C-alpha positions as CSV (number, residue, x, y, z in Angstrom):
1,X,-5.2,-43.8,-3.4
2,X,-8.3,-45.1,-2.0
3,X,-10.6,-46.9,-3.6
4,X,-13.2,-44.9,-4.2
5,X,-10.7,-42.4,-6.6
6,X,-11.8,-43.8,-9.8
7,X,-10.7,-42.7,-13.3
8,X,-13.1,-41.2,-15.3
9,X,-14.3,-41.8,-18.9
10,X,-15.8,-38.4,-21.0
11,X,-18.5,-38.3,-23.6
12,X,-20.0,-35.4,-25.1
13,X,-23.6,-34.7,-24.1
14,X,-25.9,-32.6,-27.1
15,X,-24.2,-30.1,-26.1
16,X,-21.1,-30.7,-26.8
17,X,-20.3,-30.5,-22.7
18,X,-18.2,-33.1,-22.0
19,X,-19.1,-35.1,-19.0
20,X,-18.3,-37.8,-16.7
21,X,-19.6,-41.1,-17.7
22,X,-20.9,-43.0,-14.9
23,X,-17.2,-43.0,-13.4
24,X,-16.4,-41.1,-9.8
25,X,-14.6,-38.2,-9.8
26,X,-12.9,-35.9,-6.9
27,X,-15.3,-33.7,-5.4
28,X,-13.9,-30.6,-4.6
29,X,-14.6,-32.1,-0.7
30,X,-12.5,-35.0,-1.3
31,X,-9.2,-33.6,-3.0
32,X,-9.3,-31.0,-0.3
33,X,-8.7,-34.0,2.1
34,X,-6.6,-35.8,0.7
35,X,-4.3,-33.3,0.0
36,X,-4.8,-31.6,3.0
37,X,-5.9,-27.9,1.3
38,X,-8.5,-25.9,2.1
39,X,-11.8,-25.4,-0.6
40,X,-11.0,-22.1,-0.4
41,X,-7.9,-22.4,-1.8
42,X,-8.9,-24.6,-4.3
43,X,-12.0,-22.5,-6.0
44,X,-8.5,-19.6,-5.9
45,X,-7.0,-21.6,-8.2
46,X,-10.0,-22.7,-10.4
47,X,-10.5,-18.8,-10.6
48,X,-7.2,-17.7,-11.6
49,X,-6.6,-20.5,-13.7
50,X,-4.1,-22.8,-12.2
51,X,-5.9,-25.6,-11.3
52,X,-9.5,-25.8,-13.3
53,X,-11.7,-28.7,-12.5
54,X,-12.0,-31.5,-15.5
55,X,-15.7,-30.9,-14.4
56,X,-18.2,-28.7,-13.2
57,X,-22.0,-29.3,-13.4
58,X,-23.7,-27.4,-14.5
59,X,-26.9,-27.3,-12.3
60,X,-25.5,-27.2,-9.3
61,X,-21.6,-25.6,-9.8
62,X,-20.0,-28.2,-8.0
63,X,-16.5,-29.1,-9.0
64,X,-15.2,-32.5,-9.8
65,X,-11.1,-33.3,-10.3
66,X,-9.6,-36.4,-11.7
67,X,-7.3,-38.3,-10.2
68,X,-4.5,-36.4,-12.4
69,X,-5.6,-33.4,-11.3
70,X,-4.9,-34.3,-7.8
71,X,-1.4,-35.1,-8.2
72,X,-0.9,-32.3,-10.1
73,X,-2.4,-30.1,-7.4
74,X,0.4,-32.5,-4.9
75,X,3.1,-30.6,-7.2
76,X,1.5,-27.1,-6.7
77,X,2.3,-27.9,-3.2
78,X,5.4,-29.1,-3.0
79,X,6.6,-26.1,-5.2
80,X,4.4,-23.8,-2.3
81,X,6.7,-25.0,-0.4
82,X,10.1,-24.1,-2.2
83,X,8.6,-21.0,-1.5
84,X,7.6,-20.1,-5.5
85,X,4.8,-17.9,-6.3
86,X,1.8,-19.0,-7.8
87,X,2.7,-17.0,-10.9
88,X,6.3,-18.6,-10.8
89,X,4.4,-22.0,-10.6
90,X,2.1,-21.3,-13.5
91,X,5.1,-20.5,-15.5
92,X,6.3,-23.9,-14.5
93,X,3.7,-25.6,-15.7
94,X,3.5,-23.8,-18.7
95,X,5.5,-25.7,-22.2
96,X,7.4,-27.9,-19.5
97,X,10.0,-30.0,-20.1
98,X,12.9,-32.0,-18.5
99,X,15.5,-29.7,-18.6
100,X,13.3,-26.8,-17.6
101,X,12.2,-28.7,-14.4
102,X,15.6,-29.2,-13.8
103,X,16.7,-25.7,-13.8
104,X,13.8,-24.9,-12.1
105,X,14.8,-26.9,-9.0
106,X,18.5,-25.6,-9.4
107,X,17.1,-22.6,-8.8
108,X,15.2,-22.7,-5.8
109,X,17.9,-25.4,-4.3
110,X,20.7,-23.0,-4.7
111,X,18.6,-20.0,-2.6
112,X,17.8,-22.8,-0.4
113,X,21.2,-23.3,0.4
114,X,21.6,-19.2,0.9
115,X,19.0,-19.1,2.6
116,X,20.1,-22.0,4.9
117,X,23.6,-20.2,5.5
118,X,22.2,-17.0,6.4
119,X,19.8,-18.7,8.6
120,X,23.1,-20.3,10.3
121,X,25.0,-17.2,10.7
122,X,21.8,-15.6,12.4
123,X,21.7,-18.7,14.5
124,X,25.2,-17.9,15.4
125,X,25.0,-14.4,16.3
126,X,22.0,-15.0,18.4
127,X,24.0,-17.8,20.2
128,X,26.8,-15.3,21.1
129,X,24.4,-12.5,22.3
130,X,23.0,-15.4,24.1
131,X,26.3,-15.9,26.0
132,X,26.9,-12.5,26.3
133,X,23.8,-12.1,28.1
134,X,24.5,-14.7,30.3
135,X,28.1,-13.9,31.1
136,X,26.4,-9.8,32.3
137,X,24.2,-11.6,34.4
138,X,27.3,-13.5,36.1
139,X,29.4,-10.5,36.5
140,X,30.0,-9.2,39.4
141,X,29.7,-5.3,38.3
142,X,32.0,-3.9,40.8
143,X,30.9,-0.2,40.6
144,X,32.7,3.0,40.8
145,X,35.6,1.0,41.8
146,X,38.4,1.6,39.2
147,X,41.1,-0.8,38.2
148,X,44.4,-1.1,35.8
149,X,43.3,-3.5,33.0
150,X,45.7,-4.4,30.3
151,X,43.6,-3.8,26.7
152,X,44.7,-5.1,23.1
153,X,44.4,-2.6,20.2
154,X,40.9,-2.6,18.5
155,X,39.3,-1.1,16.2
156,X,36.5,1.3,15.6
157,X,34.4,3.0,12.8
158,X,33.8,7.0,14.5
159,X,31.0,8.6,13.5
160,X,30.9,12.4,13.6
161,X,31.5,14.3,16.7
162,X,28.2,16.4,18.4
163,X,26.9,17.1,21.8
164,X,26.8,14.2,24.5
165,X,23.0,13.9,25.8
166,X,21.9,15.2,22.3
167,X,19.9,13.1,19.9
168,X,22.1,13.9,17.0
169,X,24.4,11.0,19.2
170,X,21.8,8.4,18.8
171,X,21.6,9.4,14.9
172,X,25.4,8.7,14.4
173,X,24.8,5.6,16.1
174,X,22.3,4.5,13.5
175,X,24.3,5.5,11.6
176,X,27.4,3.8,12.3
177,X,25.0,0.1,13.0
178,X,24.1,0.2,8.8
179,X,28.1,1.2,7.8
180,X,29.3,-1.6,9.6
181,X,26.7,-4.4,8.5
182,X,26.9,-7.5,9.5
183,X,23.6,-9.1,11.4
184,X,22.1,-7.6,14.4
185,X,26.0,-6.8,15.4
186,X,24.7,-4.2,18.1
187,X,22.4,-5.7,20.4
188,X,23.5,-7.2,23.2
189,X,27.1,-6.6,22.6
190,X,29.2,-4.1,24.0
191,X,30.1,-2.9,20.9
192,X,28.8,0.4,21.4
193,X,30.9,3.3,22.5
194,X,32.0,7.0,22.9
195,X,35.1,9.4,23.3
196,X,35.1,10.4,26.8
197,X,36.9,13.7,28.1
198,X,39.3,13.7,31.0
199,X,36.8,15.8,33.0
200,X,35.4,16.2,36.0
201,X,33.4,20.0,35.3
202,X,29.7,18.5,35.3
203,X,29.2,20.8,32.1
204,X,31.9,19.1,29.8
205,X,28.9,16.0,30.1
206,X,27.7,18.0,27.4
207,X,30.7,18.7,25.7
208,X,31.9,17.1,22.5
209,X,31.8,13.3,21.8
210,X,32.5,11.1,19.3
211,X,30.2,7.8,18.8
212,X,32.0,4.7,17.8
213,X,30.9,1.3,16.7
214,X,34.0,-1.5,18.2
215,X,34.7,-4.2,14.7
216,X,36.9,-6.8,13.7
217,X,40.3,-6.1,12.5
218,X,39.0,-7.2,8.5
219,X,36.2,-5.3,9.2
220,X,38.7,-2.0,10.0
221,X,40.3,-2.3,6.8
222,X,38.1,0.5,5.3
223,X,38.3,4.0,5.0
224,X,36.6,5.8,8.2
225,X,37.8,2.9,10.5
226,X,40.2,3.9,13.2
227,X,42.9,2.2,16.2
228,X,42.0,2.1,19.7
229,X,45.7,2.2,21.1
230,X,46.3,-0.7,23.3
231,X,48.1,-0.8,26.5
232,X,47.3,0.2,30.5
233,X,44.2,1.7,31.5
234,X,42.4,2.5,33.9
235,X,38.4,1.2,33.9
236,X,36.1,1.1,35.9
237,X,31.7,0.5,35.5
238,X,29.8,3.1,36.5
239,X,25.6,2.7,36.2
240,X,23.1,4.9,34.6
241,X,24.9,5.5,31.2
242,X,23.8,9.4,31.5
243,X,24.9,10.3,34.6
244,X,27.4,12.5,36.1
245,X,30.5,10.4,36.0
246,X,32.8,13.7,38.0
247,X,33.1,11.7,41.3
248,X,34.3,8.3,39.1
249,X,37.1,10.0,37.0
250,X,38.2,11.6,40.3
251,X,38.9,8.2,42.1
252,X,40.5,7.0,38.2
253,X,42.9,9.9,38.5
254,X,43.8,9.2,42.0
255,X,44.5,5.6,41.0
256,X,46.5,6.9,37.8
257,X,49.0,9.0,40.2
258,X,49.6,6.2,43.0
259,X,51.2,3.8,40.0
260,X,53.0,6.8,38.6
261,X,50.7,7.4,36.0
262,X,48.7,10.5,34.3
263,X,45.1,10.2,33.2
264,X,44.9,10.1,29.0
265,X,42.8,13.3,28.3
266,X,40.6,11.4,26.2
267,X,39.4,8.1,27.3
268,X,36.0,5.5,26.0
269,X,32.8,5.1,27.4
270,X,31.2,1.7,26.1
271,X,28.0,0.7,27.0
272,X,27.9,-2.6,28.6
273,X,24.1,-2.9,29.5
274,X,22.0,-0.1,27.1
275,X,18.5,0.8,25.9
276,X,18.6,-2.1,23.3
277,X,18.3,-4.6,26.4
278,X,16.6,-2.2,28.8
279,X,14.3,0.6,29.3
280,X,15.2,1.3,33.1
281,X,17.9,3.7,33.3
282,X,18.9,2.4,36.6
283,X,20.0,-1.3,34.9
284,X,22.0,0.6,32.4
285,X,25.8,0.4,33.0
286,X,28.7,1.6,30.9
287,X,32.2,1.1,31.8
288,X,35.0,4.2,31.2
289,X,38.6,3.1,30.1
290,X,41.4,6.2,30.4
291,X,44.5,5.3,29.0
292,X,47.8,5.4,31.5
293,X,50.5,7.9,31.1
294,X,53.8,6.9,32.4
295,X,54.8,10.0,34.4
296,X,58.1,11.4,33.4
297,X,60.9,11.9,36.8
298,X,62.6,14.7,36.5
299,X,66.8,14.2,37.2
């Protein structure tokens, strides 16, 4: 407390008005300076009755505050930092006692702990997304070059089937994202996918597809979730998620036959780089995955 912050003795004048008896009160400018608060905010606190000055000069309208009010203002400031509303702060100062103060602070503490947990979860998710993008940047996408991979069993939430390249597909993806929950579950991930036919017919690009969002085993322990079988798959990357896949599927069939397999009639197309990360369709990359079926040999 500085030397010029003096306590005030009040007396009653002939009009019954309490006035300071020669001792200096803190002007609104001073208290604003000491507590680092705009004077406009102090005037607002006065207007709503949260912190009224001890004395207002009847001639000039200037507001003056006691040192005790400076302490109260510090408490208001701290409670605001704890995100209490002005109404909650007003209630806090009403009929206050130790039990009530402890209850208010404990409630705020518990809420803060939950907020910290939520922020930490967001931080974890963002870290994973940045790692995903970094790996994308370092991946050598050998486009239209099929390879055989061993893929694990996976889980997905499936939507309603609809025509490919229509706004219905986008609507289904939106519904799936909300249904699967989580913190920003789709942006910068490889969870978004759809079923795709083993066809080289251009007309099949507008045939029915089934949108899906991959998920964890825990999330899949619910209704409407499906299992995507593990095993051998022919996989290939393709530029532009909405372009024609027929020539690539022909290559995938040939590779399957070379190894004594046939291509499953329905596969999965996964959006590796899509419109959540870029507006440039030439930057988008899809991965096609078709299960391999062992050819039976006739004796």
